Backbone as ProteinMPNN parsed JSONL, in Angstrom:
{"seq_chain_A": "MAVHWVNYDLNKTGQNYTKLIEYLKSHQSWAKPLASSFFVKTSLTAGQLRDGIKKHVDGNDSIVVVNVTGQGWGTANVDSNVTAWLKKNL", "coords_chain_A": {"N_chain_A": [[32.048, -54.367, -61.883], [33.226, -54.268, -58.584], [35.273, -55.895, -56.123], [35.315, -55.723, -52.691], [37.061, -55.869, -49.61], [35.743, -56.071, -46.531], [36.241, -55.166, -43.248], [35.506, -55.198, -39.809], [35.028, -53.899, -36.485], [32.815, -53.956, -33.992], [32.464, -51.941, -31.415], [31.059, -51.865, -29.017], [29.918, -53.621, -26.214], [27.826, -56.422, -26.586], [26.822, -55.763, -29.053], [24.621, -55.471, -31.87], [24.707, -57.233, -34.748], [23.009, -57.709, -36.834], [21.688, -55.813, -38.685], [23.908, -54.737, -40.016], [25.043, -57.03, -41.233], [22.898, -57.826, -42.864], [22.88, -55.639, -44.612], [25.434, -55.904, -45.867], [25.076, -58.35, -47.156], [23.205, -57.625, -49.015], [24.219, -56.825, -51.419], [25.491, -57.524, -54.779], [26.997, -59.982, -54.646], [28.614, -62.003, -52.154], [30.997, -63.092, -49.636], [31.886, -64.666, -46.582], [34.692, -64.795, -44.948], [35.924, -64.713, -42.41], [35.304, -64.088, -38.877], [34.708, -61.309, -38.47], [34.626, -60.128, -41.024], [33.942, -59.547, -44.509], [33.841, -60.348, -47.979], [32.728, -58.355, -50.554], [30.952, -58.057, -53.49], [30.229, -55.492, -55.621], [28.777, -52.581, -57.217], [29.511, -50.288, -56.039], [31.95, -47.855, -54.909], [34.845, -48.193, -52.758], [34.696, -46.186, -50.787], [31.988, -45.427, -50.97], [30.755, -47.817, -50.175], [31.752, -48.019, -47.57], [30.495, -45.734, -46.466], [27.83, -46.55, -46.624], [27.893, -48.707, -44.859], [28.406, -47.352, -42.479], [25.922, -46.363, -41.817], [24.725, -48.405, -40.509], [25.991, -49.05, -38.189], [27.436, -48.12, -34.977], [28.796, -44.87, -34.08], [31.318, -45.165, -32.911], [32.381, -47.495, -33.856], [34.74, -49.524, -35.66], [35.833, -49.565, -39.017], [37.097, -50.979, -41.98], [37.554, -50.79, -45.4], [38.621, -52.258, -48.291], [39.602, -52.215, -51.642], [39.788, -55.072, -53.631], [41.989, -56.503, -55.816], [42.644, -58.991, -56.78], [45.041, -59.873, -57.766], [46.821, -61.333, -56.354], [46.487, -63.789, -53.889], [45.783, -65.895, -51.051], [44.621, -68.629, -49.051], [44.095, -70.237, -45.872], [42.822, -72.798, -43.944], [40.215, -71.889, -44.304], [36.763, -71.84, -45.029], [35.798, -73.944, -47.711], [33.883, -72.989, -49.482], [34.267, -70.246, -49.441], [36.81, -70.015, -50.588], [36.197, -70.996, -53.144], [34.425, -68.986, -53.933], [36.17, -66.8, -54.051], [37.869, -67.652, -56.142], [36.056, -67.575, -58.243], [35.221, -64.88, -58.325], [37.374, -63.133, -58.277]], "CA_chain_A": [[31.836, -54.651, -60.481], [34.434, -54.35, -57.765], [35.213, -56.677, -54.895], [35.926, -55.026, -51.558], [37.178, -56.641, -48.378], [35.205, -55.273, -45.436], [36.608, -55.63, -41.912], [34.845, -54.332, -38.837], [34.968, -54.167, -35.053], [31.736, -53.221, -33.337], [33.186, -51.745, -30.161], [30.183, -51.827, -27.855], [29.551, -54.955, -25.767], [26.453, -56.8, -26.9], [26.434, -55.114, -30.304], [23.751, -56.218, -32.763], [25.297, -57.283, -36.08], [21.99, -58.087, -37.813], [21.493, -54.823, -39.75], [25.153, -54.655, -40.777], [25.168, -58.227, -42.063], [21.864, -57.731, -43.9], [23.344, -54.665, -45.607], [26.532, -56.478, -46.64], [24.525, -59.419, -47.993], [22.255, -57.069, -49.98], [24.928, -56.501, -52.651], [25.415, -58.547, -55.822], [27.545, -61.259, -54.195], [29.414, -61.821, -50.947], [31.542, -64.261, -48.945], [32.279, -64.335, -45.204], [35.833, -65.659, -44.657], [36.308, -64.662, -41.004], [34.227, -63.648, -37.989], [34.362, -59.89, -38.621], [34.985, -59.638, -42.352], [33.197, -59.985, -45.678], [34.151, -59.89, -49.318], [31.473, -57.889, -51.136], [31.016, -57.665, -54.901], [29.26, -54.414, -55.729], [29.118, -51.491, -58.126], [29.931, -49.152, -55.214], [33.367, -47.674, -54.601], [35.155, -48.52, -51.366], [34.167, -45.103, -49.961], [30.524, -45.517, -50.939], [30.396, -48.971, -49.353], [32.023, -47.609, -46.189], [29.437, -44.819, -46.031], [26.637, -47.356, -46.42], [28.104, -49.476, -43.631], [28.31, -46.431, -41.34], [24.509, -46.179, -41.483], [24.25, -49.597, -39.81], [26.827, -49.282, -37.012], [27.578, -46.963, -34.099], [29.854, -43.935, -34.439], [32.625, -45.552, -32.374], [32.783, -48.764, -34.446], [35.857, -49.436, -36.605], [35.533, -50.137, -40.33], [38.109, -50.88, -43.029], [37.078, -51.305, -46.679], [39.753, -52.256, -49.226], [39.336, -52.789, -52.957], [40.607, -56.267, -53.864], [42.245, -56.64, -57.247], [42.747, -60.398, -57.116], [46.328, -60.171, -58.393], [47.482, -62.337, -55.53], [45.791, -64.092, -52.647], [45.878, -67.269, -50.587], [43.833, -68.906, -47.852], [44.426, -71.426, -45.086], [41.79, -73.126, -42.96], [39.021, -71.104, -44.599], [35.724, -72.666, -45.64], [36.021, -74.142, -49.141], [32.95, -72.139, -50.223], [34.903, -68.927, -49.559], [37.861, -70.15, -51.59], [35.517, -71.091, -54.441], [33.898, -67.645, -54.237], [37.307, -65.983, -54.465], [38.288, -68.098, -57.475], [35.042, -67.148, -59.216], [34.954, -63.431, -58.354], [38.592, -62.307, -58.378]], "C_chain_A": [[33.183, -54.76, -59.771], [34.191, -55.306, -56.595], [35.967, -55.895, -53.835], [35.98, -55.982, -50.375], [36.789, -55.716, -47.24], [35.598, -55.934, -44.119], [36.012, -54.664, -40.904], [35.02, -54.84, -37.417], [33.845, -53.306, -34.498], [32.124, -53.15, -31.873], [32.333, -51.675, -28.906], [29.791, -53.257, -27.488], [28.088, -55.227, -26.087], [25.921, -56.196, -28.179], [25.587, -56.04, -31.175], [24.292, -56.117, -34.186], [24.256, -57.455, -37.184], [21.861, -57.099, -38.956], [22.735, -54.68, -40.626], [25.267, -55.845, -41.732], [24.117, -58.237, -43.169], [22.285, -56.767, -44.998], [24.437, -55.266, -46.483], [26.033, -57.561, -47.593], [23.571, -58.902, -49.07], [22.905, -56.735, -51.332], [24.939, -57.702, -53.593], [25.868, -59.92, -55.336], [28.429, -60.987, -52.986], [29.955, -63.166, -50.472], [32.012, -63.802, -47.574], [33.425, -65.25, -44.777], [36.185, -65.767, -43.177], [35.19, -64.016, -40.183], [33.789, -62.201, -38.227], [34.805, -59.342, -39.972], [34.109, -60.277, -43.42], [33.96, -59.569, -46.922], [32.807, -59.53, -49.937], [31.719, -57.48, -52.579], [29.884, -56.684, -55.139], [29.699, -53.405, -56.783], [29.583, -50.25, -57.359], [31.445, -49.066, -55.122], [33.584, -48.076, -53.142], [34.586, -47.454, -50.425], [32.651, -45.136, -49.857], [30.058, -46.686, -50.083], [30.631, -48.655, -47.879], [30.912, -46.711, -45.66], [28.126, -45.555, -45.799], [26.722, -48.162, -45.135], [27.913, -48.584, -42.411], [26.864, -46.184, -40.916], [23.967, -47.314, -40.624], [25.079, -49.946, -38.575], [26.861, -48.013, -36.169], [28.778, -46.118, -34.517], [31.231, -44.324, -33.945], [33.123, -46.887, -32.941], [33.864, -48.542, -35.5], [35.517, -50.182, -37.887], [36.744, -49.937, -41.238], [37.522, -51.519, -44.284], [38.217, -51.149, -47.68], [39.305, -52.887, -50.537], [40.31, -53.932, -53.193], [40.767, -56.46, -55.369], [42.322, -58.097, -57.686], [44.066, -60.786, -57.74], [47.132, -61.188, -57.599], [46.707, -62.536, -54.242], [46.017, -65.555, -52.291], [45.042, -67.43, -49.335], [44.398, -70.128, -47.147], [43.329, -71.607, -44.044], [40.56, -72.241, -43.072], [38.034, -72.035, -45.288], [35.935, -72.754, -47.151], [35.064, -73.328, -50.005], [33.528, -70.739, -50.425], [35.999, -68.977, -50.615], [37.268, -70.249, -52.99], [34.977, -69.74, -54.87], [35.034, -66.76, -54.739], [37.77, -66.359, -55.874], [37.32, -67.59, -58.557], [34.998, -65.632, -59.401], [36.191, -62.55, -58.445], [39.328, -62.606, -59.669]], "O_chain_A": [[34.15, -55.289, -60.321], [33.061, -55.493, -56.145], [37.101, -55.463, -54.044], [35.076, -56.791, -50.164], [37.437, -54.693, -47.014], [35.323, -57.113, -43.901], [36.012, -53.453, -41.12], [35.144, -56.041, -37.175], [33.917, -52.077, -34.53], [32.118, -54.159, -31.168], [32.866, -51.44, -27.821], [29.375, -54.025, -28.356], [27.225, -54.372, -25.886], [24.709, -56.122, -28.377], [25.814, -57.25, -31.21], [24.329, -55.03, -34.762], [24.597, -57.356, -38.362], [21.919, -57.512, -40.114], [22.624, -54.52, -41.841], [25.56, -55.666, -42.915], [24.419, -58.619, -44.299], [22.076, -57.039, -46.181], [24.38, -55.153, -47.707], [26.522, -57.67, -48.717], [23.169, -59.664, -49.949], [22.202, -56.397, -52.285], [24.449, -58.775, -53.24], [25.193, -60.918, -55.589], [28.932, -59.877, -52.812], [29.453, -64.226, -50.844], [32.483, -62.675, -47.421], [33.181, -66.357, -44.298], [36.69, -66.799, -42.735], [34.242, -63.464, -40.742], [32.593, -61.913, -38.184], [35.301, -58.219, -40.057], [33.607, -61.389, -43.259], [34.649, -58.549, -46.919], [31.855, -60.307, -49.857], [32.59, -56.656, -52.859], [28.719, -56.996, -54.891], [30.861, -53.384, -57.187], [30.003, -49.268, -57.971], [32.142, -50.073, -55.241], [32.629, -48.272, -52.391], [34.048, -47.792, -49.371], [32.091, -44.9, -48.786], [29.079, -46.565, -49.346], [29.8, -48.987, -47.034], [30.438, -46.898, -44.54], [27.385, -45.219, -44.875], [25.737, -48.287, -44.407], [27.324, -49.01, -41.417], [26.614, -45.829, -39.764], [22.874, -47.204, -40.069], [24.897, -51.009, -37.982], [26.376, -46.963, -36.59], [29.668, -46.596, -35.22], [32.229, -43.864, -34.499], [34.186, -47.361, -32.541], [33.899, -47.499, -36.152], [34.981, -51.29, -37.85], [37.341, -48.861, -41.263], [37.048, -52.654, -44.242], [38.719, -50.045, -47.893], [38.703, -53.961, -50.546], [41.513, -53.783, -52.983], [39.781, -56.567, -56.098], [42.086, -58.4, -58.855], [44.214, -61.917, -58.204], [48.032, -61.831, -58.14], [46.317, -61.572, -53.583], [46.399, -66.356, -53.144], [44.785, -66.453, -48.631], [45.092, -70.946, -47.751], [42.963, -70.661, -43.348], [39.94, -71.887, -42.07], [38.434, -72.919, -46.046], [36.221, -71.746, -47.797], [35.394, -73.004, -51.146], [33.305, -70.118, -51.464], [36.102, -68.076, -51.447], [37.789, -69.642, -53.926], [35.06, -69.384, -56.046], [34.881, -66.053, -55.735], [38.032, -65.485, -56.7], [37.741, -67.222, -59.654], [34.766, -65.149, -60.509], [36.075, -61.345, -58.668], [40.373, -62.013, -59.935]]}, "name": "protein", "num_of_chains": 1, "seq": "MAVHWVNYDLNKTGQNYTKLIEYLKSHQSWAKPLASSFFVKTSLTAGQLRDGIKKHVDGNDSIVVVNVTGQGWGTANVDSNVTAWLKKNL"}
């Protein structure tokens, strides 16, 4: 399983995040550290996850998906549940 960091900007005012968030939460495990980002643990590659996300957003929305190796990371002022998730999954 890989962990990917998903960052997104839905560029249309009044955008509906429901389908995107449901998709991201449908994978094996996830954490939401910031307003427009998720860590997602999945068997998908970064490209496959990006393609899945594209099905739930508009064509002008911005998406970045990065594979996280866990070799180094740190948090500040992030929910302790997210930090615990990172410790467990990276």
